[in-house]
VOPABA-506938 format. One record per residue: residue number from 1; x, z, y of N, C-alpha, C in turn; residue in one letter. Coordinates in Angstrom, 3 decimals, padded with zeros to 6 digits, always signed. Atoms other than C-alpha are relative to their C-alpha. Example, Ala and Ser with C-alpha at 12.3 -4.5 7.8 and 13.67 -1.06 7.14 Angstrom:
% VOPABA-506938
1, +000.890, +000.000, -001.190, +012.300, +007.800, -004.500, +000.900, +000.000, +001.200, a
2, -000.820, -000.060, -001.190, +013.670, +007.140, -001.060, -000.770, +000.730, +001.090, s
***
This chain:
% VOPABA-506938
1, +000.122, -001.434, -000.046, -002.640, -018.386, -007.311, +000.082, +000.559, -001.418, m
2, -000.117, -000.675, +001.295, -001.972, -015.908, -010.106, -001.364, +000.102, -000.655, a
3, +001.254, -000.192, +000.713, -004.581, -015.549, -012.784, -000.480, +001.428, +000.254, e
4, +000.582, -001.304, -000.288, -006.838, -012.715, -011.677, -000.961, +000.333, -001.131, i
5, +000.787, -000.364, +001.180, -008.200, -011.046, -014.808, -001.188, +000.884, +000.361, k
6, +001.029, -000.956, -000.389, -010.253, -008.367, -013.028, -000.143, -000.006, +001.523, d
7, +000.114, +000.136, -001.462, -011.321, -009.432, -009.500, -000.453, +001.277, +000.700, p
8, +000.473, -001.251, -000.608, -013.003, -006.074, -008.878, +001.142, +000.992, +000.197, e
9, -001.134, -000.914, -000.090, -009.659, -004.313, -009.357, +001.289, -000.728, +000.360, n
10, -001.128, +000.757, -000.527, -007.376, -006.789, -007.602, -000.181, -000.105, +001.506, t
11, +000.062, +000.177, -001.452, -006.546, -006.852, -003.899, +000.959, -001.101, +000.418, v
12, -000.826, +001.064, -000.569, -005.147, -009.699, -001.851, +000.395, +000.440, +001.401, i
13, -000.543, -000.426, -001.286, -002.906, -008.673, +001.046, +000.597, -001.229, +000.674, v
14, -000.530, +001.145, -000.749, -002.320, -011.403, +003.615, +001.100, +000.482, +000.934, e
15, -001.139, -000.267, -000.873, +001.129, -011.206, +005.223, +000.334, -001.272, +000.758, l
16, -000.346, +001.162, -000.833, +002.691, -013.547, +007.786, +000.540, -001.166, -000.819, k
17, -000.613, +001.050, +000.803, +004.533, -015.475, +005.052, -000.854, -000.463, -001.169, d
18, +000.854, +000.384, +001.120, +001.723, -015.616, +002.473, -000.688, +001.205, -000.616, g
19, +000.794, -001.049, +000.648, -000.530, -013.630, +000.183, +000.777, +000.738, -001.083, n
20, -000.528, -000.854, +001.060, +000.475, -010.746, -002.053, -001.211, +000.442, -000.821, v
21, +001.104, -000.346, +000.884, -001.817, -010.253, -005.048, +000.408, +001.246, -000.785, v
22, -000.296, -001.284, +000.636, -001.945, -006.682, -006.361, -001.092, +000.332, -001.008, i
23, +000.894, -000.439, +001.066, -003.502, -005.720, -009.675, -000.049, +001.528, +000.057, e
24, +000.169, -001.448, -000.016, -004.909, -002.196, -009.352, -000.170, +000.502, -001.427, l
25, -000.014, -000.576, +001.339, -004.823, +000.173, -012.324, -001.037, +001.119, -000.117, l
26, +001.045, -001.021, +000.047, -008.195, +001.949, -012.574, +000.054, +000.883, -001.244, p
27, -000.107, -000.812, +001.211, -007.461, +003.156, -016.119, +001.068, +001.087, +000.147, d
28, -001.113, -000.935, -000.210, -004.331, +004.955, -014.861, -000.291, +000.939, +001.172, v
29, +000.226, -000.776, -001.223, -005.358, +006.114, -011.374, -001.331, -000.423, +000.637, a
30, +001.312, +000.448, -000.481, -009.116, +005.661, -010.838, -000.325, +000.411, +001.432, p
31, +000.327, -000.462, -001.360, -009.366, +007.717, -007.620, +000.798, -000.756, +001.063, k
32, -000.829, +000.775, -000.938, -006.470, +005.921, -005.912, -000.498, -001.447, +000.085, h
33, +000.533, +001.358, +000.035, -007.860, +002.560, -007.014, -001.271, -000.094, +000.839, t
34, +001.251, +000.009, -000.768, -011.292, +003.393, -005.593, +000.252, +000.147, +001.490, e
35, -000.300, -000.200, -001.421, -009.787, +004.611, -002.310, +000.512, -001.289, +000.637, r
36, -000.534, +001.232, -000.572, -007.827, +001.413, -001.784, -001.105, -001.036, +000.178, m
37, +001.092, +000.977, -000.096, -010.882, -000.728, -002.494, -000.977, +000.393, +001.116, k
38, +000.916, -000.461, -001.051, -013.068, +001.400, -000.199, +000.553, -000.315, +001.384, e
39, -000.609, +000.275, -001.304, -010.635, +001.098, +002.718, +000.130, -001.497, +000.248, l
40, -000.101, +001.457, -000.150, -010.062, -002.620, +002.081, -001.359, -000.590, +000.353, a
41, +001.351, +000.532, -000.254, -013.805, -003.319, +001.988, -000.506, +000.366, +001.393, r
42, +000.395, -000.424, -001.349, -014.248, -001.422, +005.262, +000.859, -000.664, +001.081, a
43, -000.880, +000.664, -000.965, -011.506, -003.550, +006.884, +001.019, +000.918, +000.636, g
44, -000.889, -001.007, -000.609, -009.426, -000.441, +007.572, +001.480, -000.374, -000.073, k
45, -001.407, +000.374, +000.130, -006.146, -001.969, +006.361, +000.377, -001.217, +000.850, y
46, -000.289, +001.209, -000.781, -006.459, -005.132, +008.473, +000.739, +000.366, +001.286, d
47, -000.781, -000.239, -001.204, -003.781, -005.157, +011.188, +000.951, +001.183, -000.084, g
48, -000.852, -001.187, +000.125, -001.929, -002.078, +009.853, +001.450, -000.420, -000.281, v
49, -001.417, +000.360, +000.075, +001.865, -002.239, +010.238, +000.715, +000.684, -001.162, v
50, -000.940, -000.616, +000.936, +004.634, -001.544, +007.755, +000.942, +000.839, +000.868, f
51, -000.717, -000.884, -000.916, +006.152, +001.500, +009.471, +001.299, +000.577, -000.553, h
52, -001.218, -000.538, +000.638, +008.867, +002.486, +006.994, +000.410, -000.979, -001.081, r
53, -000.435, +001.045, +000.921, +010.764, -000.297, +005.273, +001.504, +000.163, -000.204, v
54, -001.394, -000.338, +000.294, +014.019, +000.702, +003.598, +000.552, -000.995, -001.002, i
55, -000.622, +001.018, +000.845, +016.223, -002.051, +002.185, +000.451, +000.614, -001.321, d
56, -000.393, -000.484, +001.313, +016.752, -001.601, -001.550, -000.851, +001.153, -000.502, g
57, +000.848, -001.118, +000.409, +013.978, +001.000, -001.745, -001.463, -000.419, -000.016, f
58, +001.430, +000.294, -000.018, +010.420, +000.283, -000.570, -000.479, -000.349, +001.404, m
59, +000.691, +000.312, -001.258, +008.006, -000.913, +002.150, -001.280, +000.836, +000.033, a
60, +001.151, -000.905, -000.106, +005.435, +001.655, +003.326, -000.919, -000.422, +001.130, q
61, +001.037, +000.370, -000.955, +002.171, +000.974, +005.163, -001.256, +000.827, -000.301, t
62, +001.283, -000.602, +000.347, -001.458, +002.064, +005.182, -000.489, +001.099, +000.911, g
63, +000.474, -001.027, -000.935, -001.708, +004.495, +008.121, -001.132, -000.604, +000.830, d
64, +001.150, +000.616, -000.665, -005.217, +003.440, +009.140, -000.388, +000.748, +001.273, v
65, +000.311, -000.778, -001.193, -005.391, +006.190, +011.795, +000.822, -000.457, +001.205, e
66, -000.885, +000.347, -001.122, -002.368, +005.286, +013.965, +000.685, -001.355, -000.145, y
67, -000.801, +001.187, +000.276, -000.970, +002.114, +012.373, -000.664, -001.334, +000.209, g
68, +000.677, +001.280, -000.195, -003.587, -000.521, +013.226, +000.444, -000.604, +001.325, n
69, -000.591, +000.613, -001.189, -001.755, -002.782, +015.664, -001.031, -000.647, +000.912, s
70, +001.043, +000.615, -000.828, -005.062, -004.195, +016.935, -000.965, +001.039, +000.564, t
71, +000.908, -001.074, -000.399, -006.647, -000.804, +017.672, +000.502, +000.738, +001.231, s
72, -000.368, -000.826, -001.151, -006.694, +001.378, +020.783, +000.779, +001.238, -000.427, d
73, -000.689, -001.196, +000.483, -005.391, +004.242, +018.619, +001.414, -000.299, -000.514, s
74, -001.340, +000.358, +000.483, -002.206, +002.306, +017.697, +001.042, +000.776, +000.787, f
75, -001.029, -000.807, -000.629, +000.757, +004.560, +018.378, +001.229, -000.031, -000.905, n
76, -001.181, +000.178, +000.860, +004.123, +003.492, +016.954, +000.756, +001.310, -000.174, m
77, -000.658, -001.289, +000.121, +005.446, +006.986, +017.623, -000.655, +000.921, -001.020, g
78, +000.727, -000.843, +000.958, +002.804, +008.490, +015.325, -000.289, -000.700, -001.319, r
79, +000.281, +000.731, +001.237, +002.514, +005.763, +012.692, +000.761, +000.662, -001.148, v
80, -000.578, -000.665, +001.152, +003.145, +007.311, +009.313, -000.446, +001.444, -000.112, g
81, +000.471, -001.389, +000.035, +001.585, +010.658, +010.217, -001.495, +000.090, -000.252, t
82, +001.454, -000.011, +000.147, -002.049, +009.626, +009.819, -000.478, -000.490, -001.341, g
83, +000.651, +000.478, +001.216, -004.487, +008.727, +007.125, -001.339, -000.588, +000.381, g
84, +001.350, +000.453, -000.312, -008.169, +007.926, +007.003, -000.846, +001.235, +000.302, s
85, +000.900, -001.129, -000.243, -011.186, +010.061, +007.832, -000.616, +000.507, -001.309, d
86, +000.471, -000.423, +001.320, -011.782, +010.505, +004.076, +000.883, +001.138, -000.533, l
87, -000.775, -001.084, +000.618, -010.653, +013.459, +001.961, +001.241, -000.549, -000.703, e
88, -001.198, +000.384, +000.737, -007.200, +013.379, +000.407, -000.334, -000.226, -001.476, d
89, +000.189, +000.341, +001.406, -006.868, +012.036, -003.130, +000.983, +000.826, -000.829, v
90, -000.916, -000.777, +000.834, -005.450, +014.311, -005.840, +000.946, -000.901, -000.789, p
91, -001.005, +000.743, +000.764, -002.334, +013.205, -007.693, -000.580, -000.464, -001.334, a
92, +000.361, +000.559, +001.306, -002.884, +010.983, -010.727, +001.296, -000.510, -000.640, e
93, -001.292, +000.349, +000.574, +000.591, +011.050, -012.232, -000.179, -000.567, -001.405, f
94, +000.041, +000.627, +001.314, +001.260, +008.949, -015.309, +001.432, -000.246, -000.465, s
95, -001.324, +000.349, +000.527, +004.128, +007.726, -017.435, +000.469, -001.363, +000.506, r
96, -000.422, +001.297, -000.537, +004.200, +004.392, -015.588, +001.182, +000.187, +000.943, l
97, -001.167, -000.130, -000.878, +007.595, +003.912, -013.943, -000.243, -000.661, +001.359, p
98, -000.004, +000.620, -001.330, +008.079, +003.097, -010.277, +000.949, -001.202, -000.067, h
99, -000.788, +001.212, +000.184, +009.349, -000.373, -011.158, -000.165, -000.918, +001.208, a
100, +000.101, +000.989, -001.071, +009.953, -003.258, -008.766, -001.408, -000.581, +000.025, r
101, +001.319, +000.581, -000.167, +006.623, -004.447, -007.384, -001.153, +000.946, -000.239, g
102, +001.111, -000.934, +000.192, +004.634, -001.332, -008.246, -000.422, +000.598, +001.333, t
103, +000.625, -000.607, -001.169, +002.330, +000.279, -005.722, -000.035, +001.499, -000.226, l
104, +000.007, -001.450, +000.103, +002.821, +003.985, -005.107, -000.773, +000.620, +001.146, g
105, +000.742, -000.725, -001.022, +000.696, +006.476, -003.200, +000.971, +000.829, +000.838, a
106, -000.820, -000.818, -000.898, +002.513, +007.869, -000.162, -000.748, +001.307, +000.256, a
107, +000.599, -001.321, -000.200, +001.933, +011.556, +000.502, +000.991, +000.908, +000.706, r
108, -000.898, -001.006, -000.556, +003.358, +014.672, +002.127, +000.664, +000.744, -001.161, s
109, -000.615, -000.801, +001.062, +005.215, +017.378, +000.180, -001.051, +000.471, -001.019, m
110, +001.089, -000.409, +000.883, +001.824, +018.343, -001.312, -000.379, -001.176, -000.898, n
111, +000.305, +001.124, +000.891, +001.268, +016.160, -004.415, -001.444, -000.488, +000.101, p
112, +001.417, +000.352, -000.104, -002.488, +016.158, -003.718, -000.400, -000.424, +001.407, n
113, +000.267, +000.354, -001.396, -002.208, +014.824, -000.155, -000.044, -001.502, +000.270, s
114, +000.098, +001.450, -000.222, -002.363, +011.057, -000.706, -001.338, -000.301, +000.658, a
115, +001.240, +000.333, -000.687, -004.946, +009.413, +001.529, -000.142, -001.513, +000.085, n
116, +000.126, +001.453, -000.161, -004.567, +005.831, +002.762, +001.341, -000.720, -000.101, s
117, -001.309, +000.646, -000.025, -000.820, +005.185, +002.879, +000.514, -000.291, -001.412, q
118, -000.589, +000.400, +001.279, +001.029, +003.396, +000.096, +001.309, -000.719, +000.249, f
119, -001.262, +000.735, -000.102, +004.350, +001.758, -000.629, +000.125, -000.934, -001.191, f
120, -000.320, +000.963, +001.056, +005.587, -001.189, -002.653, +001.501, +000.083, -000.229, i
121, -001.412, -000.149, +000.349, +008.881, -000.733, -004.484, +000.721, -001.348, +000.009, n
122, -000.849, +001.195, +000.000, +011.593, -003.313, -003.774, +000.808, -000.110, -001.287, f
123, -000.803, -000.019, +001.231, +013.459, -002.272, -006.929, -000.525, +001.124, -000.878, k
124, +000.361, -001.118, +000.871, +013.123, +000.112, -009.873, +000.484, +001.289, +000.662, d
125, -000.316, -001.285, -000.628, +012.996, +003.597, -008.336, -000.414, +001.127, -000.941, n
126, +000.361, -000.945, +001.053, +012.958, +005.777, -011.433, -000.004, +001.453, +000.463, d
127, -000.026, -001.375, -000.479, +013.720, +008.931, -009.426, -001.360, +000.443, +000.541, f
128, +001.352, -000.326, -000.456, +010.086, +008.754, -008.189, -000.969, +000.246, -001.162, l
129, +000.890, -000.103, +001.161, +008.638, +008.752, -011.722, -000.542, +001.420, -000.157, n
130, +000.644, -001.285, +000.208, +006.144, +011.551, -012.293, -000.176, +000.828, +001.255, g
131, +000.114, -000.743, -001.257, +006.256, +012.585, -008.628, -000.958, -000.654, +000.989, q
132, +000.909, +000.756, -000.859, +004.168, +009.887, -006.941, -000.884, -000.854, -000.897, y
133, +000.954, +000.758, +000.789, +001.064, +008.161, -008.274, +000.286, -001.496, +000.079, t
134, -000.070, +001.461, +000.084, +001.522, +004.555, -009.428, -001.423, -000.482, -000.270, v
135, +001.371, +000.454, +000.240, -001.782, +002.696, -009.079, -000.209, -001.500, +000.169, y
136, +000.117, +001.448, -000.055, -001.010, -001.002, -008.866, +001.343, -000.658, -000.205, g
137, -001.243, +000.766, +000.114, +001.510, -003.777, -009.319, -000.221, -001.389, +000.587, r
138, +000.044, +001.350, -000.562, +002.262, -007.004, -007.500, +000.078, -000.989, -001.148, v
139, -000.035, +001.028, +001.054, +001.387, -009.944, -009.756, +000.318, -001.373, +000.592, i
140, -000.404, +001.244, -000.676, +002.106, -012.656, -007.167, +000.353, +000.320, +001.440, e
141, -000.350, -000.122, -001.413, +003.848, -012.887, -003.810, +001.056, +001.046, +000.319, g
142, -001.026, -001.013, -000.263, +006.660, -010.361, -004.233, +001.054, -000.524, +000.967, m
143, -000.962, +000.566, -000.958, +008.872, -012.760, -002.272, -000.442, +000.271, +001.438, e
144, +000.501, -000.306, -001.352, +006.629, -012.065, +000.749, +000.223, +001.475, +000.337, h
145, -000.325, -001.419, -000.199, +007.079, -008.319, +000.281, +001.494, +000.125, +000.315, v
146, -001.448, -000.039, -000.232, +010.852, -008.883, +000.097, +000.371, -000.434, +001.414, d
147, -000.290, +000.531, -001.335, +010.668, -010.653, +003.489, -000.484, +000.910, +001.134, a
148, +000.488, -000.912, -001.036, +009.065, -007.697, +005.347, +001.180, +000.547, +000.794, i
149, -001.047, -000.463, -000.907, +011.141, -006.630, +008.373, +000.339, +001.468, -000.292, v
150, -000.474, -001.345, +000.313, +013.268, -003.525, +007.681, +000.067, +000.870, +001.260, r
151, -000.161, -000.988, -001.065, +013.426, -000.337, +009.769, -000.853, +001.228, -000.240, g
152, +000.739, -001.270, +000.094, +012.203, +003.247, +010.116, -000.244, +000.570, +001.392, e
153, +000.847, +001.174, +000.232, +010.259, +002.125, +012.075, +000.719, -001.280, +000.419, p
154, -000.564, +001.273, -000.457, +011.057, -001.566, +012.474, -000.278, -000.182, +001.496, p
155, +000.197, +000.244, -001.436, +011.500, -002.640, +016.118, -001.222, -000.883, +000.236, a
156, +001.142, +000.908, -000.097, +008.944, -005.415, +015.596, -000.628, -000.102, -001.385, n
157, +000.460, -000.100, +001.388, +007.033, -004.422, +012.450, -000.939, -001.112, -000.442, p
158, +000.970, +000.888, +000.627, +005.248, -006.779, +010.114, -001.274, +000.803, -000.245, d
159, +001.271, -000.679, +000.242, +001.604, -006.015, +009.407, -000.763, -000.701, -001.110, k
160, +000.929, +000.589, +000.947, -001.060, -006.588, +006.825, -001.070, -000.691, +000.862, m
161, +000.983, +000.731, -000.804, -003.152, -009.311, +008.458, -001.400, +000.305, -000.510, i
162, +001.270, -000.397, +000.613, -005.982, -008.658, +006.023, +000.248, +000.481, -001.412, s
163, -000.039, -000.503, +001.378, -006.604, -006.814, +002.768, -001.419, -000.116, -000.528, v
164, +001.327, +000.260, +000.581, -009.503, -007.949, +000.585, +000.010, +000.290, -001.491, k
165, +000.191, -000.104, +001.437, -010.801, -007.066, -002.858, -000.290, -001.426, -000.481, v
166, +000.120, +001.387, +000.465, -010.531, -010.323, -004.842, -001.458, -000.372, -000.327, a
167, +001.407, +000.282, +000.334, -014.175, -010.028, -006.002, -000.810, -000.374, +001.247, a
168, +000.706, +000.268, -001.261, -015.206, -010.274, -002.318, +000.573, -001.211, +000.743, d
169, -000.707, +001.055, -000.756, -012.764, -013.007, -001.252, -000.602, -001.382, -000.249, a
***
């Protein structure tokens, strides 16, 4: 496994093909980092599907309201429209580029509407710079992200089996 320098600010996402280790960036986006850890610790991301996966662009997940494939509220027709029962997180834009493997906060047209959804960039997506909050980066397991089934939505979507803060794992 990758060297984890800060277990409190690292998450481990278990996918069908293996683990993805994500270093969160609390110095850059403290509110987004805290939100991800809060939802992970509550088990809210476990079982949530990747509902928007665009080849050569990104893989989006994190709809804890409608996207949990193990929940009674799972609704593939609504996945991507929900969030959590927590308040939205204000934008924390920075100069960090949306490079391959970075974690970005998904949101509506309102820059301050990020909640639980996020995406992982498959490639450098510089056109997103300064428009979406970057708050993490994959430090191990990007090959597993690359293997996520494509589609908007995918016919048979992959899911996050579990998401844990490394300090708790």
